[in-house]
N, C-alpha and C positions, 0 to 999 in steps of 0.2 A: 504493500500500500504506500502511495506517495502522500506527501503532506497536503497536496492540493486536491485530492479526491474529495468530492462533496456532492451533496444532493440539492436539487432545486425543484420547486413546485410552482405551478402557475396560479396566480391569484386571479380573482374575477376581472380585474382591470387588464389582464394580459401580461403583467409584469411577473417577475420570478422572485420568490423568496429563496435565497441561497443560504445553505448551511456551510460556513467556511470549513476548510480542512484544519488539521492540527499537526504541529511539529511533534507533540508528545506521542503521537501514534506512529511515528516513523522510527524504524531501526534499520538504517542503511547497511548494506553489505558492500564493502569496498575492496576489490582485489588489489594486491600490490601493484599490478600493472597500471591501474588507474592513477595511483599516487604519482607515478612517474609521468604518465601522460598529462596529468593536470599541472605540471610544472611549466606553465606558460603565463604570460601577463594576464591578469584577471579581466573580465568583461569591462569593468569600470575604466580600464586603460586601453581598451581596444584601439582607440584612435589617437593614443598618445604618441607624439613624434617630437623630435627636436624643434621642428618648425612651429608646432602648436604650443610650445613652452613660452610663456610670456615673461621673458626676463625683465626684471624691474631695473630701470636705469639707475635708480638710487642705490642699488646693490650690485656693483660691477662683477662681483664674484659669480653671479648667476650666469652671465654671458660667457665669462671665462670658462666655467664648467662645461657649458654646452660645446664650446669650441674644442676643449680638450677631449670630450667624449666622442666627438666626430672624428678626431684623430685616432682615438682608440679603435673605432670601427674599422678604419682603414688598416690599422696594424693587424687586427684580427683577421680581416678578410684577405690580406695580402697572400699570394700563393707562396708556399714553402719553397725554399731553394732546392734545386735538383742537381744531379750530376756532380761536376767538380766543385761548383759553388757550395753544395751541401757538405762535401768532404772537407773543404778548406776553411769554410766560414765557421765562426763560433755561433753556437745556437743562442739566439736572443730569447731571454725569458719572456713568456707571455705577459701582457699587461695585467696589472692588478690595481684597481682604483677603489678608494673608499670615499664616499660623499658624506661630509660631516656638516650637520646643521640642525636647526630646531624643528619643531612641529610645523607642518603645513607650508614649508617653503618650496615644495615641489620636487623633493628628492625621489619619491616613488615615480612621479611623472618622468623624470630624467632616466631613472633606472629601467623602466619599461620601454622608454624610447630607445635606449641602448639595445635592449633585447630585440625590439622590432627591427632596428637598423641592421644589426648583425644577421638576423634571420633573412632580411631582404638581400644583404650583400653576399652572404656565405651559403644561403640555402636553407630550406626547411629543416628544423631539428638541430640547427647549429647552436642555438642558444636555449637555455632553460632559465626559468625565473620562478622563485618561490620565496616565501618568508622563512625566517630562521626556524620557526616551529614546524613548517612543512618539511624542511630538510631533516630535522631530528626525527620527525614521524616516519620519514622515508627510511632512515637508517633502522628504526625500530621494526619496520615491516619487512625490509629486504635483508637486513644485516649490513655490517659495515663494508666488507669487501665487495659484495654485489653492488652496493650503492656506488662505491668508487668506480667499479668497472662500468656501470651504466652511465655515470656522469662523465667519465673520462673520454667518451666518444664525442662529446660536445666541444665546441670551440669556446663557449662562454657560459659561465655559471653565475647567475645574479642572485644575491641574498639580500632581501629587503628586511629591515628592522632587525639587524643583528643584535641579539640580546646578551647582556653582560651580567644579568642578575642570577643566573643559575650556573654555578661553577662547573658542574658535571657536563651540562650541555655545551658550555663554552669550550671546554677542553675537547669534547667530541667534535665540534664544528671546526676548531683550530686544526685538529688532526686531519679531518676530511679535506679542508682547504689545502693543507700542506701536500697531501697525496695528489690532489688534482693539479696543483701548481707544478709539482715535480713531473707530471705527465704532460705539461705544456698547455693546460687549460687556462684561459684567461678568466679573471675573477673580477666581480664588481659587487660592492656591498654598501649598505646604508645603515645608520642607526640614529637615534634621536638623543638630544640633550633635553634636560628639564626646562620648562618654561622659565622658572626662576633663575636658571643659570645663564640665560641669554645676556650678553653684554659683559660677561666675566673675562672675555678674551680667550676662552678655550671651550670647545664643545666636548664631544665624546671621543675624539680621535686619540687622545692620550690613553684613555682606558682601553679602547679597541686595540691599539698597537701593543700595549702591555700584555693583553690577554692572548693575542695570537702569537706572541713570542717569536719563534723561529721565522715566521712569515713577515714580521714587521718591516724588515728592510725591503721587501718586495712591493709593498703597497704604497701607492701615491695618494696622498690625502688631498681631496678637492673640497675646499671650504665653500659652503652654500649659505650665505647670509640672507636675511629677509624676515618678513613678518608672516604669520600664519595666514594663508590666503583664505582660510575658512573664518578668519576674524574672530577666533575664539567662540564660534557659534556652538558652544557645547550645550548639552541638554540641561545643565544646571541653570541656564538662563531662560528656559522655556516655561510657559505656563502649562499646568497639567490639563489633560483633556478629560471630559466626562466619560465614564465607562460606557454609557449607552451610545455615545457618539462613535466610540471606537468600534463597538460591536456592529453598529449600523454600517459604518464604512467598510468593515470586513465583509459583511454580508452582501454588499453591493458591488464588490470587485472580484472578478475572476482571478484565480491564482492566489487569493488571500488565505492566510491561516490565522486562527484566533486561539490564543492559549492564555491560561492563568499564569502569571509570572512565577509563582512558587512551584507550580506543576512543571513548568519548563525547566527551571533550575534543577529540580529533582531528576528530570529526564536526562539532562546533560551529564549528570554523574554516571549514567548507565551507558553512554555512548562515548567511544574514544574520540578525542578532539580531532584526529585525522579524518573522521567521518562527518564532521559538522558541515563541510561543504556539500557532500552528497545528500545530507539531510535537507538541504535547501533546493534540491533539484525541482524545477517547475514552480517555485514560490515567487510571487510577484509583490506581495505585501505581507509584512509580519505585524499583527496586532496583538498587544498584550494588555491584560487588565491586572489590577492588583499589584502594580509595580511599587516596590518599596526598597529601602536601602539594603544592600547586601553586606552582611556583617562578618562572614567567614571568608578567609582569603582563598581557600581552594575553590570555593564556589565562584568568587569574583574572577579568578583567573580563567575558569572555564567560560564565563560570560564574555570575557575579553576576546577569547578565540572566536566565539560565535559572532560577536560584533565585527571582527575583522573579516570573517567570511561574508557577512551581510554587506559590508562596505565593498568588498571585492566584486560582488555581484550586483551592486546598485539596487539592493532591495530596500525600499522605504519601510519605515516603522511607524506605528502609532502606539503611544503609551498612555495608559490611564493609571493614575496612582491611587494609593489608599489614603482616604481622608484628605483628598486634594493635593497630595504630595506625590509627584511622579519622579521626574528626572532630577529634581533639585539636589538630592543627596543620594545618588545611586551607589557611590562608594563612600566609605567612612573617611573622616579626616585623617585617621590613623593610617589608612591605606594610602591616601594621597601624599602622605609624608614618609612612607616606608620604602622598602627596597624595591618594590615593584611599581613605584609611582609612574615611571615612564609609560608602562603599559596602560595604566589607568587613565592618564592624561590623554594618550593617543586614542583610547576607546571613547572617552567623552567627546573629543573633538570629532571623531568619525560618527558617533551616534547622533551628535547634534546635527550634522549635515543630513543624515538619513531621516531624523525626526522632522526636520524642516520640510523635506520633500514629502513625507507622509502627511503633514498638515496641509500642504498645497493640494494633494490629491483628495483629501477628505473635504476640502472646501470647494472643490471644483463641481 
């Protein structure tokens, strides 16, 4: 059963009363091969290209980064030397770039543009793109060496949102990148600094280079300055919606799902995060009632993964809170000040954009 299976009955006026589907009813089965096949830029960035990136003239580092990435594409797509040139010439290391910047400055747009450009220049399948979590999930599903073998056939591996808050996963990813770099695979990565760290003169590059250790001297750091293009349109600034309005909007839209927030959080605990994307197959709108603050960290982290998959797929959301409180305090102050705060701020920024689109659809 898919999340969007529903029933509809005709009313006397000829309209249809629709019963929305439910995410809670979905338990997707995802073969390991799909995890590898899904390592492509998400639908949200299907049209992302260097030409569509609006570099802000007030932040020259943005235009410089675009120019450098275009050079990287040419390096990756250049034919390998053959014959005597290959025997006499020294093997040039594949490029490795790390884009350093805050939330919403367009790093993911640039990273997906890089993946699209390499695919266009070097052929289908030459580039893979995924988030840090998707690569760790891939290793968990395939095993470390099969993952290395699968990815080493590509010319470029892009890692979005490289996470430094889990020591075990960081060591795993550092080892994976080292194996790929040694096999001549080009690498590109991004991660975020905290909003309150902007202007301190350093972003996350120092932490990133320290954690990848042996690979640090291979990575070129590209600083991307700027303001959040989403303008901090996080859900904490939005007014809550009435539950009846959320239910009515879900019932009126094909492909919508409607769930109680607590039920959904409980369901997420029974589904591996690598399957959250498959759980959203066919979903066009997610409506949730009973939204309240999440107080347990493991629950909040699962919710962050779901928000990322919703954002990847441009799935709007409608949220109705308990006692008039919805998005204002989705994560606790302790969480927003703790070790996983980067993930929570990113989730709030992304969920805010999805909630804004959901409200627009509900008002239409």
